[in-house]
BADO-9241 format. One line per field, with one value per residue (C-alpha): x, y, z; residue in three letters. Coordinates in Angstrom, 3 decimals. Example, Ala and Ser with C-alpha at 12.3 -4.5 7.8 and 13.67 -1.06 7.14 Angstrom:
2
east = [12.300 | 13.670] $
north = [-4.500 | -1.060] $
up = [7.800 | 7.140] $
tiba = [ALA | SER] $
end
This chain:
337
east = [0.000 | 1.173 | 2.871 | 0.362 | 2.140 | 5.776 | 7.810 | 10.363 | 13.324 | 16.677 | 19.322 | 22.232 | 24.452 | 26.737 | 27.255 | 30.690 | 32.332 | 32.705 | 33.862 | 34.777 | 34.532 | 37.649 | 37.546 | 35.610 | 33.660 | 30.153 | 29.727 | 32.202 | 30.318 | 30.903 | 27.672 | 24.912 | 25.484 | 24.030 | 25.017 | 24.829 | 25.874 | 27.037 | 26.552 | 28.470 | 31.517 | 30.842 | 31.531 | 29.817 | 29.824 | 29.192 | 28.792 | 29.312 | 29.805 | 32.185 | 31.096 | 32.802 | 31.163 | 29.259 | 31.174 | 28.308 | 26.834 | 23.533 | 21.678 | 22.786 | 24.099 | 27.135 | 30.671 | 30.393 | 28.258 | 30.991 | 34.246 | 35.987 | 35.670 | 31.921 | 29.244 | 29.462 | 32.945 | 33.743 | 31.829 | 33.284 | 32.504 | 34.139 | 34.480 | 34.499 | 34.768 | 33.330 | 30.882 | 32.835 | 36.309 | 36.035 | 38.600 | 37.844 | 37.587 | 36.551 | 35.859 | 34.788 | 35.100 | 32.584 | 35.096 | 35.074 | 31.388 | 31.830 | 29.175 | 28.627 | 27.798 | 27.076 | 24.913 | 23.757 | 24.812 | 23.204 | 24.814 | 23.193 | 24.660 | 22.701 | 23.080 | 26.650 | 27.858 | 27.268 | 25.068 | 25.987 | 23.510 | 25.009 | 23.150 | 24.621 | 23.768 | 23.540 | 26.018 | 23.735 | 20.663 | 21.830 | 19.120 | 19.656 | 19.747 | 20.554 | 22.820 | 23.873 | 27.115 | 27.561 | 30.743 | 31.887 | 33.413 | 33.016 | 36.571 | 35.833 | 33.158 | 33.841 | 32.311 | 32.598 | 30.048 | 27.322 | 23.680 | 21.135 | 18.437 | 16.222 | 16.473 | 14.382 | 13.193 | 12.383 | 10.367 | 8.551 | 10.103 | 12.578 | 15.119 | 15.537 | 18.156 | 19.185 | 18.304 | 17.501 | 17.448 | 15.299 | 15.091 | 11.553 | 9.688 | 12.608 | 12.622 | 14.560 | 12.538 | 14.117 | 12.949 | 14.181 | 13.505 | 11.923 | 11.476 | 7.825 | 7.205 | 4.925 | 4.346 | 7.093 | 7.048 | 9.888 | 11.680 | 11.219 | 12.433 | 15.605 | 16.265 | 15.198 | 18.488 | 20.847 | 22.750 | 22.360 | 20.278 | 16.570 | 16.223 | 17.703 | 15.276 | 11.906 | 10.303 | 8.831 | 8.421 | 10.479 | 8.446 | 9.591 | 8.789 | 9.099 | 10.399 | 10.702 | 13.235 | 13.886 | 17.653 | 18.429 | 19.509 | 16.350 | 13.524 | 9.896 | 7.769 | 4.620 | 5.493 | 5.327 | 2.806 | 1.671 | 5.089 | 5.035 | 4.538 | 5.312 | 4.019 | 5.289 | 3.343 | 0.614 | 1.390 | 3.014 | 4.167 | 7.777 | 8.035 | 5.981 | 8.869 | 10.626 | 9.925 | 12.954 | 12.806 | 16.292 | 15.732 | 12.968 | 12.694 | 10.051 | 7.934 | 7.625 | 3.899 | 3.966 | 4.221 | 7.030 | 8.638 | 10.596 | 12.824 | 12.507 | 14.125 | 11.866 | 12.103 | 9.520 | 10.966 | 14.039 | 15.846 | 16.001 | 17.390 | 20.830 | 19.501 | 16.668 | 15.422 | 14.232 | 10.632 | 8.884 | 6.359 | 4.547 | 3.161 | 1.418 | 2.532 | 5.568 | 3.433 | 1.130 | 2.861 | 1.384 | 3.261 | 3.796 | 5.373 | 3.108 | 3.630 | 7.385 | 10.544 | 11.570 | 15.332 | 17.482 | 19.639 | 19.480 | 20.249 | 19.632 | 20.137 | 19.928 | 20.974 | 20.735 | 24.089 | 25.404 | 22.170 | 22.113 | 21.040 | 23.611 | 22.107 | 24.190 | 23.386 | 24.699 | 24.613 | 25.369 | 28.143 | 28.335 | 30.903 | 28.426 | 30.171 | 28.475 | 29.890 | 28.974 | 28.177 | 26.886 | 24.855 | 24.812 | 21.459 | 19.752 | 16.356 | 15.234 | 11.736 | 10.462 | 11.942 | 14.565 | 17.060] $
north = [0.000 | 3.603 | 5.266 | 7.506 | 8.170 | 8.927 | 5.789 | 5.771 | 8.047 | 6.319 | 6.225 | 8.383 | 7.845 | 5.480 | 7.778 | 8.537 | 11.788 | 12.225 | 15.851 | 18.321 | 22.103 | 24.152 | 25.662 | 24.843 | 28.111 | 29.294 | 29.925 | 27.227 | 24.298 | 21.065 | 19.590 | 19.760 | 16.089 | 14.418 | 10.762 | 7.924 | 4.291 | 2.406 | -1.349 | -2.355 | -0.420 | -0.891 | 2.748 | 5.764 | 9.160 | 12.205 | 15.902 | 18.275 | 21.965 | 23.930 | 27.258 | 30.132 | 32.876 | 35.649 | 38.930 | 41.148 | 43.841 | 42.227 | 45.557 | 46.396 | 43.192 | 45.159 | 43.931 | 40.307 | 39.288 | 40.183 | 39.401 | 37.931 | 34.544 | 34.252 | 31.638 | 28.649 | 28.935 | 25.368 | 22.298 | 18.912 | 15.465 | 12.699 | 8.900 | 6.235 | 2.465 | 2.170 | 5.093 | 6.887 | 7.768 | 9.908 | 11.361 | 14.306 | 13.708 | 17.197 | 20.552 | 24.115 | 27.383 | 30.200 | 32.472 | 30.034 | 30.893 | 34.572 | 33.863 | 35.107 | 31.579 | 27.965 | 25.455 | 21.878 | 20.062 | 16.877 | 13.998 | 11.384 | 8.615 | 8.397 | 7.467 | 6.267 | 9.378 | 11.638 | 14.671 | 17.259 | 19.969 | 23.090 | 25.393 | 28.893 | 32.582 | 34.105 | 37.028 | 38.805 | 39.191 | 37.853 | 35.187 | 31.446 | 29.299 | 25.742 | 24.738 | 21.298 | 19.709 | 16.412 | 14.329 | 10.766 | 10.546 | 12.537 | 13.850 | 15.435 | 18.078 | 21.291 | 24.521 | 26.060 | 23.564 | 24.118 | 24.246 | 26.539 | 24.402 | 26.550 | 30.280 | 32.718 | 34.486 | 31.235 | 29.807 | 32.990 | 32.864 | 34.855 | 32.034 | 28.274 | 26.120 | 22.852 | 20.256 | 16.615 | 14.289 | 11.167 | 8.796 | 7.470 | 6.044 | 6.840 | 10.527 | 12.708 | 14.449 | 17.516 | 18.639 | 22.107 | 24.778 | 27.924 | 31.363 | 32.093 | 35.278 | 37.904 | 41.627 | 43.594 | 47.155 | 49.328 | 48.904 | 45.134 | 44.896 | 46.769 | 44.278 | 41.070 | 40.301 | 42.875 | 40.158 | 37.663 | 35.278 | 35.985 | 33.024 | 35.092 | 38.006 | 36.523 | 38.279 | 35.144 | 31.440 | 28.567 | 25.516 | 22.649 | 22.581 | 19.827 | 19.900 | 17.027 | 16.199 | 13.468 | 13.974 | 15.677 | 18.879 | 20.465 | 20.679 | 21.649 | 22.820 | 24.838 | 28.411 | 29.682 | 28.204 | 25.529 | 23.816 | 23.593 | 20.071 | 20.469 | 23.688 | 25.214 | 24.494 | 26.729 | 29.872 | 29.016 | 25.556 | 24.409 | 24.355 | 27.462 | 29.196 | 26.424 | 22.902 | 21.674 | 18.071 | 16.572 | 12.929 | 10.701 | 6.911 | 4.234 | 3.440 | -0.264 | 0.010 | 1.749 | 5.238 | 7.547 | 8.901 | 12.161 | 13.795 | 17.551 | 20.444 | 22.896 | 26.081 | 28.238 | 31.544 | 33.165 | 32.966 | 29.186 | 29.396 | 28.122 | 25.521 | 23.731 | 20.402 | 17.299 | 16.195 | 13.405 | 13.612 | 10.988 | 10.893 | 8.481 | 10.227 | 12.478 | 15.572 | 15.720 | 15.425 | 15.413 | 15.877 | 12.992 | 15.314 | 18.383 | 18.996 | 18.549 | 17.626 | 13.995 | 14.513 | 17.373 | 17.395 | 19.028 | 18.129 | 14.429 | 11.999 | 8.202 | 5.340 | 1.579 | -0.185 | -3.638 | -4.565 | -1.524 | 2.119 | 4.918 | 8.139 | 11.271 | 14.585 | 17.931 | 18.529 | 21.453 | 20.894 | 22.326 | 24.890 | 26.230 | 24.770 | 22.192 | 18.827 | 16.107 | 12.682 | 9.256 | 6.683 | 3.088 | 1.492 | -1.884 | -0.200 | 3.291 | 4.717 | 1.180 | 0.048 | -2.591 | -1.855] $
up = [0.000 | -0.559 | 2.383 | 4.161 | 7.468 | 8.249 | 9.049 | 11.815 | 11.164 | 10.673 | 13.372 | 12.185 | 15.223 | 13.313 | 10.330 | 8.886 | 7.857 | 4.073 | 3.786 | 6.526 | 6.084 | 5.427 | 8.908 | 12.117 | 12.070 | 11.140 | 7.420 | 6.369 | 4.877 | 3.009 | 1.740 | -0.906 | -1.795 | -4.862 | -5.274 | -7.813 | -7.567 | -10.663 | -10.119 | -13.259 | -12.049 | -8.342 | -7.575 | -6.050 | -7.761 | -5.615 | -6.263 | -3.355 | -2.626 | -0.420 | 1.042 | 2.816 | 4.910 | 3.210 | 3.431 | 2.339 | 4.578 | 5.631 | 5.343 | 1.803 | 0.200 | -1.015 | -1.773 | -0.683 | -3.651 | -6.112 | -4.354 | -1.363 | 0.262 | 0.330 | -0.303 | -2.628 | -4.075 | -5.223 | -6.436 | -7.327 | -8.718 | -6.690 | -6.865 | -4.154 | -3.952 | -0.452 | -0.343 | 2.395 | 1.140 | -2.016 | -4.393 | -6.662 | -10.399 | -11.539 | -9.940 | -10.723 | -8.813 | -8.898 | -10.645 | -13.572 | -14.043 | -13.137 | -10.516 | -6.957 | -5.781 | -6.671 | -4.873 | -5.447 | -8.635 | -10.006 | -11.896 | -14.140 | -16.307 | -19.555 | -23.242 | -22.882 | -21.084 | -18.109 | -17.526 | -14.911 | -13.965 | -12.402 | -10.018 | -9.805 | -9.663 | -13.129 | -13.251 | -15.733 | -13.498 | -10.078 | -10.074 | -9.646 | -12.809 | -13.934 | -16.844 | -18.092 | -19.244 | -21.080 | -21.257 | -21.884 | -18.403 | -15.172 | -15.585 | -18.976 | -18.315 | -20.254 | -18.932 | -22.382 | -23.708 | -21.117 | -22.194 | -20.521 | -18.886 | -16.652 | -15.975 | -13.985 | -17.119 | -18.912 | -16.018 | -14.999 | -11.532 | -9.463 | -9.639 | -10.058 | -8.322 | -6.625 | -9.309 | -8.642 | -11.678 | -11.976 | -14.943 | -15.420 | -18.430 | -20.725 | -19.823 | -17.386 | -14.672 | -13.115 | -9.692 | -8.732 | -6.150 | -7.571 | -6.057 | -6.785 | -8.737 | -7.223 | -7.489 | -5.721 | -4.536 | -5.811 | -2.476 | -2.524 | -6.094 | -5.171 | -2.356 | -4.094 | -5.822 | -4.320 | -2.466 | -5.353 | -3.234 | -2.928 | -0.546 | 2.290 | 1.859 | 2.837 | -0.135 | -1.711 | -0.975 | -2.397 | -3.536 | -5.792 | -9.519 | -12.136 | -15.718 | -18.221 | -20.927 | -23.495 | -23.415 | -20.094 | -21.867 | -23.260 | -20.729 | -20.974 | -18.070 | -17.568 | -16.539 | -12.988 | -10.567 | -13.041 | -12.783 | -8.985 | -7.625 | -3.904 | -2.376 | 0.837 | 3.994 | 5.401 | 7.370 | 10.677 | 9.575 | 9.954 | 6.128 | 5.323 | 3.506 | 1.594 | 0.300 | -1.675 | -2.919 | -2.583 | -3.524 | -4.922 | -4.675 | -5.340 | -2.293 | -3.114 | -3.933 | -7.295 | -5.831 | -4.827 | -1.683 | -1.518 | 1.034 | 1.070 | 2.910 | 4.691 | 6.706 | 8.428 | 7.246 | 5.725 | 9.075 | 8.592 | 5.079 | 6.132 | 8.589 | 6.801 | 8.104 | 6.276 | 5.741 | 3.821 | 0.990 | -1.105 | -4.640 | -6.988 | -10.198 | -9.409 | -10.082 | -7.070 | -3.709 | -0.224 | 3.016 | 5.400 | 7.975 | 8.142 | 11.859 | 12.307 | 10.395 | 9.984 | 10.314 | 11.542 | 8.386 | 4.961 | 1.326 | 2.017 | -0.868 | -0.713 | -3.000 | -2.783 | -3.148 | -2.232 | -0.502 | 1.804 | 1.753 | 1.703 | 3.056 | 2.398 | 4.039 | 5.220 | 8.973 | 11.259 | 13.811 | 17.338 | 16.114 | 13.523 | 10.469 | 8.224 | 7.220 | 4.735 | 6.223 | 5.165 | 7.091 | 5.827 | 6.651 | 6.271 | 6.062 | 5.097 | 5.575 | 6.070 | 2.739 | 2.003 | -0.793] $
tiba = [MET | PRO | ILE | THR | ALA | PRO | PRO | ALA | ALA | PRO | ASP | LEU | SER | GLY | SER | ALA | LEU | VAL | ARG | ALA | PRO | GLU | ARG | PRO | GLU | PRO | GLY | TYR | TRP | ALA | GLY | CYS | PRO | SER | VAL | ARG | TYR | GLU | PRO | ASP | ARG | ASP | ARG | PHE | LEU | LEU | THR | TYR | ARG | GLU | ARG | ARG | PRO | ARG | ASN | ALA | ASP | PRO | SER | THR | GLY | ALA | THR | GLY | ALA | THR | GLY | GLY | GLN | ASP | ARG | GLY | TRP | ARG | CYS | ALA | VAL | ALA | GLU | SER | ARG | ASP | GLY | VAL | GLU | PHE | ARG | ASP | LEU | TRP | SER | VAL | GLU | ARG | ALA | ASP | LEU | ASP | SER | PRO | SER | MET | GLU | ARG | PHE | ALA | LEU | LEU | ARG | ARG | ASP | GLY | GLY | TYR | LEU | LEU | HIS | LEU | SER | TYR | VAL | ASP | PRO | ALA | ASP | ARG | ARG | TRP | ARG | ILE | ASP | ALA | LEU | ARG | ALA | ASP | THR | PRO | GLU | ALA | PHE | ASP | LEU | GLY | ALA | ARG | THR | PRO | VAL | LEU | THR | ALA | ALA | GLY | THR | GLY | THR | GLU | GLY | VAL | LYS | ASP | PRO | TYR | LEU | LEU | GLU | HIS | ASP | GLY | ALA | VAL | ARG | LEU | PHE | ALA | THR | VAL | SER | ARG | ALA | ARG | ALA | PHE | THR | ALA | GLU | GLU | ARG | SER | ARG | ALA | HIS | ALA | ALA | ALA | ASP | ILE | HIS | THR | THR | GLY | LEU | THR | VAL | GLN | PRO | THR | ALA | LEU | ALA | ASP | SER | ALA | ASP | GLY | LEU | ARG | PHE | THR | ALA | PRO | PRO | GLY | ARG | ALA | ALA | GLU | VAL | LEU | ASP | VAL | GLY | PRO | ALA | GLY | ALA | TRP | ASP | ALA | TYR | GLU | SER | ARG | ILE | THR | THR | VAL | LEU | PRO | ASP | GLY | SER | GLY | GLY | TRP | LEU | ALA | LEU | TYR | ASP | GLY | SER | ALA | ASP | ALA | ALA | GLY | ASN | TYR | GLU | GLU | ARG | CYS | GLY | LEU | ALA | ALA | SER | ALA | ASP | LEU | ARG | HIS | TRP | HIS | ARG | LEU | THR | PRO | ASP | ARG | PRO | TRP | LEU | ASP | VAL | ARG | TYR | ALA | ASP | VAL | VAL | ALA | ALA | ARG | GLY | ARG | TRP | TYR | LEU | TYR | TYR | GLU | GLN | THR | ARG | PRO | ASP | GLY | ALA | HIS | GLU | LEU | ARG | VAL | ALA | VAL | LEU | ASP | GLU | PHE | ALA | GLY | LEU | ARG | PRO] $
end
């Protein structure tokens, strides 16, 4: 039967460190994992991001958005044989994209090669966007050959970011967080993208939208609200500001289960927590955790490998930094691999 109530949350006490932040201080993060397992090669492929503190004046958004050690400065694709110890195969820095910041990437093996979707702030309009690269191997991605996938202007939103890729029925489904468009006052418009991250402003909510593609490069989606598949929660809810799907997996009964990041308001933008949602068709999702989060982590992604689940996530440490961890589990959300 489809899952209608939240199963028991997994025990993460035995998890292992995958990537530590550069420094043990607030604002230094290693995280945003997106993971794939290749059974024929018996290897894990991981994308992750490194972040440094924002240097911008919080009242004006000046200086830090264009220079200095701030925000998402490096993303990488890494390989592992055991799912814990990874070595980098390819990386990019924000300066390579002339961008103020990067966030979650997504990797998919398809049609004899690899797709990599990049999430970064467009230097032209300071709004989040997603581009795609294709290469024969994960080491061979070429930034000069990137293809625009989803932009704020093209989706009728204030930004689109944090892709998750799912192959289903021969097509590629792209779940992404969007900043919902709405009418701004002149003052709000001046603030919306001043710091090149509307998510920190509280000016609009951040639901999840869905786009489809035959090749993983050219996507179609209804514009604006019509593309949204997981709305934010009601006013006052723990996820009233954001609902970012981070992974999707079959529920064992013909339906789907998703992990999603939520926050009550913009103040929780850097410390989202993880909830559960269910769907019969990938387009209509309902919350299984409307009253409280399921896990105190963010950017969770899970894959089945070698008869077990590997749950990757970003977690806040006591010193305020974030680190990337993995928990290896026999069961996840009531499901066996």
